[in-house]
C-alpha positions as CSV (number, residue, x, y, z in Angstrom):
1,M,-111.9,69.0,-67.3
2,L,-113.8,65.7,-67.1
3,T,-111.3,64.4,-64.6
4,H,-111.7,67.5,-62.5
5,C,-115.5,67.2,-62.5
6,H,-115.3,63.5,-61.5
7,E,-112.9,64.3,-58.6
8,L,-115.2,67.1,-57.5
9,C,-118.4,65.0,-57.7
10,K,-117.5,62.7,-54.8
11,P,-116.8,65.3,-52.1
12,V,-119.8,67.4,-53.2
13,S,-122.1,64.3,-52.9
14,I,-120.6,63.4,-49.5
15,M,-121.0,66.9,-48.1
16,I,-124.7,67.1,-49.3
17,L,-125.4,63.8,-47.5
18,V,-123.5,65.0,-44.4
19,N,-125.5,68.2,-44.1
20,L,-128.8,66.3,-44.6
21,A,-127.8,64.0,-41.8
22,L,-126.8,67.0,-39.5
23,A,-130.2,68.6,-40.3
24,F,-132.0,65.6,-38.8
25,V,-129.7,65.7,-35.8
26,N,-130.6,69.4,-35.2
27,L,-134.3,68.7,-35.4
28,L,-134.2,65.7,-33.1
29,L,-132.1,67.6,-30.5
30,K,-134.5,70.6,-30.6
31,K,-137.3,68.1,-30.0
32,V,-135.7,66.6,-26.9
33,L,-134.6,70.0,-25.6
34,N,-138.2,71.2,-25.8
35,E,-139.1,68.2,-23.7
36,G,-136.7,69.2,-21.0
37,M,-133.5,67.2,-21.6
38,E,-130.3,68.7,-20.3
39,Y,-128.1,69.9,-23.3
40,M,-124.7,69.1,-21.6
41,C,-125.8,65.5,-21.1
42,I,-126.7,65.3,-24.8
43,I,-123.2,66.3,-25.8
44,T,-121.6,63.8,-23.3
45,Y,-123.8,60.9,-24.4
46,R,-123.5,61.8,-28.0
47,Q,-119.7,61.8,-28.0
48,A,-119.5,58.6,-25.9
49,V,-121.7,56.8,-28.4
50,S,-119.5,58.1,-31.2
51,F,-116.3,56.8,-29.5
52,I,-117.8,53.4,-28.8
53,F,-118.9,53.2,-32.5
54,M,-115.7,54.5,-34.1
55,A,-113.0,52.9,-31.9
56,P,-113.5,49.3,-33.2
57,I,-113.5,50.6,-36.8
58,A,-110.3,52.5,-36.2
59,C,-108.7,49.4,-34.6
60,I,-109.6,47.3,-37.6
61,Y,-108.5,49.6,-40.4
62,E,-105.9,51.9,-38.8
63,R,-104.2,49.9,-36.0
64,K,-100.8,50.1,-37.7
65,H,-100.6,53.9,-37.4
66,K,-99.1,55.2,-34.2
67,V,-100.3,58.4,-32.6
68,E,-97.6,60.8,-31.5
69,V,-97.9,63.1,-28.5
70,H,-98.2,66.4,-30.5
71,I,-101.0,64.8,-32.6
72,I,-102.8,63.9,-29.3
73,C,-102.4,67.6,-28.2
74,L,-103.8,68.8,-31.5
75,L,-106.8,66.4,-31.2
76,F,-107.5,67.5,-27.6
77,L,-107.5,71.2,-28.7
78,S,-109.6,70.3,-31.7
79,A,-112.1,68.5,-29.5
80,L,-112.4,71.4,-27.1
81,L,-112.7,74.2,-29.8
82,G,-114.4,72.2,-32.5
83,I,-116.9,69.9,-30.6
84,T,-117.3,70.5,-26.9
85,L,-117.7,74.3,-26.7
86,P,-119.4,74.8,-30.1
87,Q,-122.0,72.1,-29.4
88,Y,-122.6,73.5,-25.9
89,L,-123.1,77.0,-27.3
90,F,-125.1,75.8,-30.2
91,L,-127.5,73.8,-28.0
92,L,-127.8,76.7,-25.6
93,G,-128.5,79.0,-28.5
94,L,-131.0,76.5,-29.9
95,E,-132.9,76.5,-26.6
96,Y,-133.1,80.3,-26.7
97,T,-134.2,80.4,-30.4
98,S,-135.5,77.9,-33.0
99,A,-134.0,75.2,-35.1
100,T,-134.3,77.2,-38.4
101,F,-132.9,80.3,-36.9
102,A,-130.0,78.4,-35.2
103,C,-129.1,76.7,-38.5
104,A,-129.1,80.1,-40.2
105,F,-126.0,81.0,-38.1
106,L,-124.2,78.0,-39.6
107,N,-124.0,80.0,-42.8
108,M,-121.3,82.1,-41.2
109,V,-119.0,79.2,-40.7
110,P,-117.5,79.3,-44.3
111,V,-116.7,83.0,-43.9
112,F,-115.2,82.6,-40.4
113,T,-113.1,79.7,-41.8
114,F,-111.9,81.8,-44.7
115,I,-110.9,84.7,-42.4
116,M,-109.1,82.4,-40.0
117,A,-107.3,80.6,-42.9
118,L,-105.7,83.8,-44.1
119,P,-103.0,84.2,-41.3
120,F,-102.1,80.5,-41.6
121,G,-101.5,80.8,-45.3
122,I,-104.2,78.2,-46.2
123,E,-106.0,80.9,-48.1
124,K,-104.6,83.9,-50.0
125,V,-106.1,87.1,-51.3
126,N,-104.9,89.0,-54.4
127,M,-106.8,92.4,-54.5
128,Q,-105.6,93.0,-58.1
129,S,-107.7,90.0,-59.4
130,K,-111.5,89.7,-59.7
131,G,-111.4,86.6,-57.6
132,G,-109.6,88.3,-54.7
133,R,-112.0,91.3,-54.7
134,A,-115.0,88.9,-54.8
135,K,-113.6,87.0,-51.8
136,V,-113.3,90.2,-49.7
137,M,-116.7,91.5,-50.9
138,G,-118.4,88.2,-50.1
139,T,-116.9,88.3,-46.6
140,F,-118.3,91.7,-45.8
141,V,-121.8,90.8,-47.3
142,C,-121.8,87.7,-45.1
143,I,-120.8,89.6,-42.0
144,G,-123.6,92.2,-42.7
145,G,-126.1,89.3,-43.0
146,A,-124.9,87.9,-39.7
147,L,-125.4,91.3,-38.0
148,L,-128.9,91.5,-39.4
149,L,-129.7,88.0,-38.0
150,V,-128.5,89.1,-34.6
151,L,-130.0,92.6,-34.4
152,Y,-133.3,92.3,-36.3
153,K,-136.1,89.7,-35.8
154,G,-138.9,91.3,-37.7
155,I,-142.5,90.1,-38.2
156,P,-143.5,86.4,-38.6
157,L,-144.0,85.4,-42.2
158,I,-146.3,82.5,-41.8
159,K,-149.7,83.0,-40.0
160,P,-148.6,86.4,-38.6
161,Q,-152.1,87.2,-37.3
162,S,-152.3,84.0,-35.2
163,Q,-148.7,84.7,-33.9
164,H,-149.7,88.2,-32.9
165,I,-152.7,86.9,-31.0
166,A,-150.5,84.3,-29.3
167,N,-148.1,87.0,-28.2
168,E,-150.9,89.0,-26.6
169,V,-152.2,85.9,-24.7
170,T,-148.8,84.8,-23.4
171,S,-147.5,86.2,-20.1
172,T,-143.9,86.7,-21.4
173,P,-143.5,90.4,-22.5
174,P,-142.1,91.1,-26.0
175,T,-139.0,92.8,-24.6
176,A,-138.0,89.6,-22.7
177,K,-138.5,87.6,-25.9
178,L,-136.3,90.0,-27.8
179,E,-133.6,89.8,-25.1
180,T,-133.7,86.0,-25.2
181,W,-133.4,86.1,-29.0
182,I,-130.3,88.4,-28.9
183,I,-128.6,86.2,-26.2
184,G,-129.2,83.1,-28.3
185,S,-127.8,85.0,-31.4
186,I,-124.6,85.9,-29.6
187,L,-124.2,82.3,-28.3
188,L,-124.7,80.9,-31.8
189,T,-122.2,83.4,-33.3
190,V,-119.4,82.4,-30.9
191,G,-120.2,78.8,-31.4
192,C,-119.9,79.1,-35.2
193,F,-116.6,81.0,-34.8
194,L,-115.2,78.1,-32.6
195,W,-116.5,75.5,-35.1
196,S,-114.7,77.3,-37.9
197,S,-111.4,76.8,-35.9
198,W,-112.0,73.0,-36.1
199,F,-111.7,73.1,-39.9
200,I,-108.4,75.0,-39.6
201,I,-107.0,72.6,-37.0
202,Q,-108.2,69.6,-39.0
203,A,-106.5,70.9,-42.1
204,K,-103.2,70.9,-40.2
205,T,-103.9,67.6,-38.4
206,S,-104.9,65.6,-41.5
207,K,-101.5,66.3,-43.1
208,K,-99.6,64.9,-40.1
209,Y,-102.1,62.2,-39.2
210,P,-104.3,61.1,-42.2
211,C,-106.4,58.6,-40.3
212,Q,-110.0,59.7,-40.3
213,Y,-111.4,56.9,-38.2
214,S,-108.8,57.1,-35.5
215,S,-108.8,60.9,-35.3
216,T,-112.7,60.9,-35.0
217,A,-112.6,58.2,-32.3
218,I,-110.0,60.2,-30.3
219,L,-111.9,63.4,-30.9
220,S,-115.1,61.8,-29.6
221,L,-113.3,60.4,-26.5
222,F,-111.8,63.8,-25.6
223,A,-115.1,65.6,-26.3
224,A,-117.0,63.1,-24.1
225,I,-114.6,63.6,-21.2
226,Q,-114.5,67.4,-21.6
227,S,-118.3,67.7,-21.8
228,A,-118.7,65.4,-18.8
229,I,-116.4,67.5,-16.7
230,L,-118.2,70.7,-17.9
231,T,-121.6,69.1,-17.0
232,L,-120.4,68.2,-13.5
233,I,-119.2,71.8,-13.0
234,I,-122.3,73.5,-14.3
235,K,-125.0,71.0,-13.3
236,K,-124.8,69.0,-10.1
237,N,-128.1,67.3,-10.4
238,N,-127.5,63.6,-11.1
239,A,-131.1,63.1,-12.2
240,S,-130.4,65.0,-15.4
241,W,-128.2,62.1,-16.6
242,I,-131.2,59.7,-16.7
243,L,-132.6,59.3,-20.3
244,K,-136.4,59.3,-20.4
245,G,-138.3,57.7,-23.2
246,K,-137.5,56.2,-26.6
247,L,-137.2,59.6,-28.3
248,E,-134.3,60.7,-26.1
249,I,-132.5,57.3,-26.5
250,L,-133.0,57.3,-30.3
251,S,-131.9,60.9,-30.7
252,I,-128.7,60.3,-28.7
253,L,-127.9,57.2,-30.7
254,Y,-128.5,58.9,-34.0
255,A,-126.6,62.0,-33.0
256,G,-123.7,59.9,-31.8
257,L,-123.5,57.3,-34.6
258,V,-124.3,59.6,-37.5
259,G,-123.8,63.2,-36.4
260,S,-120.6,62.8,-34.4
261,G,-119.3,59.6,-36.0
262,L,-119.8,59.2,-39.7
263,C,-120.3,62.9,-40.4
264,Y,-117.0,63.9,-38.8
265,V,-115.2,61.1,-40.7
266,A,-116.7,62.4,-43.9
267,M,-115.8,66.0,-43.1
268,S,-112.3,65.1,-42.2
269,W,-111.9,63.3,-45.5
270,C,-113.2,66.3,-47.4
271,V,-110.9,68.7,-45.6
272,K,-108.0,66.5,-46.5
273,Q,-109.1,66.3,-50.2
274,R,-110.5,69.8,-50.9
275,G,-109.5,72.0,-48.0
276,P,-111.3,73.6,-45.0
277,V,-113.1,76.4,-46.9
278,F,-114.6,74.0,-49.5
279,T,-115.9,71.7,-46.7
280,A,-117.3,74.6,-44.6
281,A,-119.0,76.0,-47.7
282,F,-121.8,73.4,-47.5
283,T,-123.1,74.3,-44.1
284,P,-125.9,76.5,-45.5
285,L,-127.5,73.3,-46.8
286,I,-128.3,72.4,-43.1
287,Q,-130.6,75.5,-42.9
288,I,-132.3,74.6,-46.2
289,F,-132.9,71.0,-45.1
290,V,-134.1,72.1,-41.6
291,A,-136.5,74.7,-43.0
292,M,-138.1,72.0,-45.2
293,L,-138.8,69.8,-42.2
294,D,-139.1,72.4,-39.4
295,F,-142.7,73.5,-39.9
296,S,-144.2,70.0,-40.2
297,V,-142.1,68.5,-37.3
298,L,-141.6,71.3,-34.7
299,K,-144.2,73.9,-35.9
300,E,-141.6,76.6,-35.6
301,E,-142.3,80.2,-36.9
302,I,-140.0,81.9,-39.4
303,Y,-139.3,85.6,-39.2
304,L,-138.5,88.3,-41.7
305,G,-135.1,89.0,-40.1
306,S,-134.1,85.4,-40.3
307,V,-135.0,85.2,-44.1
308,A,-133.3,88.6,-44.9
309,G,-130.2,87.8,-42.9
310,S,-129.9,84.3,-44.2
311,A,-130.2,85.5,-47.8
312,L,-127.4,88.0,-47.3
313,V,-125.2,85.4,-45.6
314,I,-125.7,82.8,-48.3
315,S,-125.2,85.4,-51.0
316,G,-122.0,86.6,-49.4
317,M,-120.8,83.0,-49.0
318,Y,-121.3,82.1,-52.6
319,I,-119.6,85.4,-53.8
320,L,-116.7,84.3,-51.7
321,L,-116.7,80.8,-53.2
322,W,-117.0,82.2,-56.7
323,G,-113.9,84.3,-56.1
324,K,-112.1,81.3,-54.7
325,G,-113.0,79.2,-57.7
326,K,-112.0,82.1,-60.0
327,E,-108.5,82.3,-58.4
328,E,-108.1,78.5,-58.5
329,G,-109.0,78.4,-62.2
330,Q,-106.3,81.1,-62.9
331,H,-103.7,79.1,-61.0
332,V,-104.6,75.9,-62.9
333,L,-104.4,77.8,-66.2
334,K,-101.0,79.3,-65.3
335,D,-99.7,75.8,-64.3
336,T,-100.9,74.4,-67.6
337,Q,-99.3,77.1,-69.7
338,T,-96.0,76.7,-67.7
339,S,-95.9,73.0,-68.3
340,Q,-96.7,73.5,-72.0
341,D,-93.8,76.0,-72.3
342,V,-91.4,73.5,-70.6
343,E,-92.4,70.8,-73.0
344,R,-91.9,73.0,-76.0
345,Q,-88.4,73.9,-74.8
């Protein structure tokens, strides 16, 4: 038992630090988006910085490992589905909503990951056990919370009177704001679904190519190329590539070095050690960390729908994780009893 707790302590600590770092990334990116920076340029620069930072480390520590063609294809697909498109949709959704609200959608990642892991045999459900029923129940509760996030905004919970006055003064009608909120919600949902696919692909890739530094460097290179091409197709204004001010430069450097570099190395390691669902389970911490900083940094409002939906999503996620832990405990107990029976014989 003590050995199991010791083995669990390291990945848990790493994932807490990873999500704290990603919370700062989201706050900084929301700040530069509010100041008019182009979101596709953010992704391109961010991934380019990550590649420049990770490539020398990969050459030093993992230069003896050769990368086969099918691994390169997996990493290209992983970059497209797990980095380029999710970050594009997340930043677009972030522009339509707020940092706290956008991070609330990340709570759906563990459930999406669990659902996608079922057909690949990474996760199994036994409806005859308490753990299996809890996993299914948690999934439905989480989906209900996600629907509440998308469909219901509600009243502001902090300074509702001043917010009501502000809505009367602004020229944007409430209907237009609601439509913007719904569009942002849909974009964030699709982005979370795609990011969940990264955990599944990474679980397969890490078994065939267990080199976290090299895989992160190659992922960043592919994502930088993909996002640059996507930017040139969507935006043909060359002026958008110019970084303005220290905040934009520092935000890109931090997002690249920490958010796309070190954090992806850490998540890849945790996927290898504990599996995709365990690693994805810590994403709700991003929302908690962002909410603690959001009001003081960005002065964002928080709404009843966001709180109620987030509470349902987090509750469902931890019901799912409780069921997963229950089933794993039963498997460990069975294995122990089997080994004891063999020794007796």
